[in-house]
C-alpha positions as CSV (number, residue, x, y, z in Angstrom):
1,M,-36.0,117.5,13.0
2,S,-33.0,119.6,12.0
3,L,-29.4,118.4,12.4
4,T,-28.7,120.9,15.1
5,A,-31.8,119.9,17.1
6,T,-30.8,116.2,16.8
7,I,-27.3,116.9,18.1
8,L,-28.7,118.9,21.0
9,L,-31.1,116.1,21.9
10,I,-28.3,113.5,21.9
11,Y,-26.1,115.9,24.0
12,A,-28.9,116.4,26.6
13,A,-29.5,112.7,26.9
14,C,-25.8,111.8,27.3
15,L,-25.3,114.6,29.8
16,A,-28.2,113.4,31.9
17,G,-26.9,109.9,31.9
18,T,-23.4,110.9,32.7
19,I,-24.2,113.1,35.7
20,A,-27.0,111.0,37.1
21,S,-24.9,107.8,37.1
22,P,-22.7,107.2,40.2
23,A,-19.0,107.6,39.5
24,R,-16.9,104.4,39.8
25,S,-14.0,104.5,42.2
26,H,-10.8,102.5,42.0
27,D,-10.8,102.0,45.8
28,D,-13.3,101.2,48.5
29,R,-13.6,104.8,49.8
30,P,-17.1,106.2,50.0
31,H,-18.2,108.4,47.1
32,D,-18.4,112.1,47.7
33,D,-21.7,114.0,47.5
34,R,-21.3,114.9,43.8
35,A,-20.5,111.4,42.6
36,S,-23.4,109.9,44.5
37,G,-26.0,112.0,42.9
38,G,-26.5,114.3,45.9
39,P,-27.8,117.9,45.9
40,G,-24.7,119.2,44.2
41,A,-25.0,116.9,41.3
42,R,-28.7,117.7,40.9
43,R,-28.0,121.4,40.8
44,L,-25.3,120.9,38.2
45,L,-27.7,118.7,36.1
46,A,-30.4,121.4,36.2
47,A,-27.9,124.2,35.4
48,L,-26.7,122.3,32.3
49,L,-29.9,120.7,31.0
50,V,-32.3,123.6,31.3
51,P,-30.5,125.8,28.8
52,A,-30.0,122.9,26.4
53,L,-33.6,121.8,26.4
54,A,-34.8,125.4,26.1
55,L,-32.7,125.9,23.0
56,L,-33.9,122.6,21.6
57,A,-37.6,123.6,22.1
58,G,-36.9,126.9,20.4
59,L,-35.4,125.2,17.4
60,Q,-38.3,122.9,17.0
61,A,-40.9,125.7,17.1
62,P,-42.3,126.2,13.6
63,P,-41.2,129.5,12.1
64,A,-43.8,132.1,11.2
65,R,-44.6,132.1,7.5
66,A,-43.2,135.0,5.5
67,G,-45.8,137.8,5.2
68,E,-48.2,136.1,7.7
69,A,-49.3,138.6,10.3
70,A,-50.6,137.6,13.7
71,P,-54.4,138.0,14.0
72,R,-55.4,141.4,15.3
73,I,-58.0,141.4,18.1
74,V,-60.1,144.4,18.9
75,S,-62.8,144.6,21.6
76,G,-65.3,147.1,22.9
77,P,-68.8,148.4,22.6
78,A,-70.2,148.1,19.0
79,T,-72.7,150.1,17.1
80,V,-74.7,148.2,14.4
81,I,-74.7,149.8,11.0
82,D,-76.7,147.1,9.3
83,G,-77.2,143.4,9.6
84,A,-73.7,142.6,8.6
85,T,-71.7,145.7,9.6
86,L,-70.5,147.0,12.9
87,D,-68.8,150.1,14.0
88,L,-66.2,149.2,16.6
89,G,-64.1,152.1,18.0
90,G,-64.7,154.2,15.0
91,R,-63.8,151.5,12.5
92,R,-66.4,149.8,10.3
93,L,-66.2,146.0,10.1
94,R,-68.1,143.7,7.9
95,L,-69.0,140.4,9.6
96,Y,-66.8,137.8,7.8
97,G,-68.6,135.2,5.7
98,I,-72.1,136.6,5.6
99,D,-74.3,139.0,3.7
100,A,-77.4,140.8,5.0
101,P,-80.0,143.0,3.4
102,D,-79.2,146.7,3.2
103,L,-81.2,149.0,5.5
104,D,-83.4,150.1,2.6
105,Q,-84.1,146.6,1.3
106,T,-87.6,145.2,1.5
107,C,-88.7,141.5,1.3
108,S,-91.9,139.6,1.3
109,D,-92.9,137.4,4.2
110,G,-94.8,134.1,4.1
111,H,-98.1,135.9,3.6
112,E,-96.7,137.9,0.7
113,R,-96.6,141.1,2.7
114,D,-93.7,143.5,2.2
115,Y,-91.6,144.3,5.2
116,A,-88.3,146.1,5.9
117,C,-86.0,143.1,6.1
118,G,-82.9,145.2,6.1
119,R,-84.0,147.1,9.2
120,A,-85.2,143.8,10.8
121,A,-81.8,142.3,10.4
122,A,-80.1,145.3,11.9
123,A,-82.5,145.3,14.9
124,A,-81.9,141.6,15.5
125,L,-78.1,142.1,15.6
126,T,-78.5,145.1,17.9
127,A,-80.7,143.1,20.3
128,R,-78.3,140.1,20.2
129,I,-75.3,142.3,21.1
130,G,-77.2,144.2,23.8
131,G,-75.1,146.5,25.9
132,G,-72.1,144.2,26.1
133,N,-68.7,144.3,24.4
134,V,-67.9,142.6,21.2
135,T,-64.5,141.0,20.4
136,C,-63.5,140.9,16.7
137,E,-60.6,139.1,15.0
138,L,-59.7,141.4,12.1
139,R,-59.3,140.0,8.6
140,E,-58.8,141.5,5.2
141,A,-60.9,140.3,2.2
142,D,-60.7,142.0,-1.2
143,G,-59.2,145.1,0.3
144,S,-62.2,145.6,2.7
145,A,-62.1,145.2,6.5
146,T,-63.9,142.1,7.6
147,A,-63.9,140.4,11.0
148,L,-65.0,137.4,12.9
149,C,-66.9,138.9,15.8
150,R,-68.2,137.3,19.0
151,R,-70.4,138.4,21.9
152,D,-69.7,136.3,25.0
153,G,-68.0,133.7,22.8
154,E,-70.9,133.4,20.4
155,D,-70.2,133.9,16.7
156,L,-72.5,136.7,15.7
157,A,-72.3,135.9,12.0
158,A,-73.3,132.3,12.6
159,W,-76.2,133.4,14.7
160,M,-77.5,135.8,12.1
161,V,-77.4,133.2,9.4
162,A,-78.9,130.4,11.5
163,N,-81.9,132.6,12.3
164,G,-82.4,133.8,8.8
165,Y,-81.5,137.4,9.2
166,A,-78.5,137.1,6.9
167,I,-77.3,134.5,4.4
168,A,-73.9,132.9,3.8
169,D,-71.7,134.9,1.6
170,R,-71.5,133.1,-1.7
171,S,-68.0,134.5,-2.4
172,V,-66.5,132.8,0.6
173,P,-66.4,129.0,0.1
174,A,-68.0,126.9,2.8
175,A,-68.7,129.9,5.1
176,Y,-71.8,129.2,7.2
177,E,-73.3,126.9,4.7
178,A,-74.6,124.6,7.4
179,Q,-76.4,127.5,9.2
180,D,-77.8,128.6,5.8
181,R,-79.3,125.2,5.1
182,R,-80.7,125.0,8.6
183,A,-82.4,128.3,8.3
184,W,-83.8,127.4,4.8
185,G,-85.1,124.1,6.2
186,R,-86.9,125.8,9.1
187,R,-88.2,128.6,6.8
188,V,-87.1,131.3,9.3
189,G,-86.3,135.0,8.7
190,L,-85.6,135.7,5.1
191,W,-86.4,132.1,4.1
192,S,-90.0,132.4,5.3
193,G,-90.9,134.4,2.2
194,V,-89.3,135.9,-0.9
195,F,-86.2,138.0,-1.0
196,E,-83.5,139.2,-3.3
197,I,-79.9,138.1,-2.7
198,P,-78.4,141.3,-1.3
199,A,-75.2,141.1,-3.4
200,D,-77.2,140.6,-6.6
201,R,-79.4,143.6,-5.6
202,R,-76.4,145.8,-5.1
203,R,-74.9,144.8,-8.5
204,M,-78.1,145.5,-10.3
205,R,-78.5,148.9,-8.7
206,H,-74.9,149.8,-9.5
207,A,-75.4,148.7,-13.1
208,S,-78.5,150.8,-13.4
209,A,-76.8,153.8,-11.9
210,S,-73.9,153.5,-14.4
211,L,-76.3,153.7,-17.4
């Protein structure tokens, strides 16, 4: 606690004790209303204590860190671009902490049959959102817009990973690892067959295009 806050706290305590205690008289005459702690004294006590305590509370509130911006919240109908990307009010947002197959990516299921896993992921996210609004807490990661998005309080990214439509983003430490392990253990979604890590697939395609 700062020195100023400590002084104010002591001042408030002393002031409360002084006003609340009955005043001593040198004779036997009855105390007046203010000395006996009547309504007048209580009003005076409140008038003096409330500002002091309010100032004390303000001094003890932790200051905002330099350069730390308050979370930005956006809400409204969302359009699914792919299994990890939404369009919300004309702004594209990546779901924070996960990665999903691109729309043109194919995978193999448990019977070694190819299927459009990218489109399946997008369809699952679309169905989960339905026609309701999505609320997103905007973040910035590596210069790209990412967000923690919820539908009726449910974390959409966590749901996608837990059901095997997406995987935890390996570049974000500890993000949705528990959901990833659960989906792998249940062999659901992508984990039911064989698939290429989406980020690795993009890097290989980018490298091939650069040759």
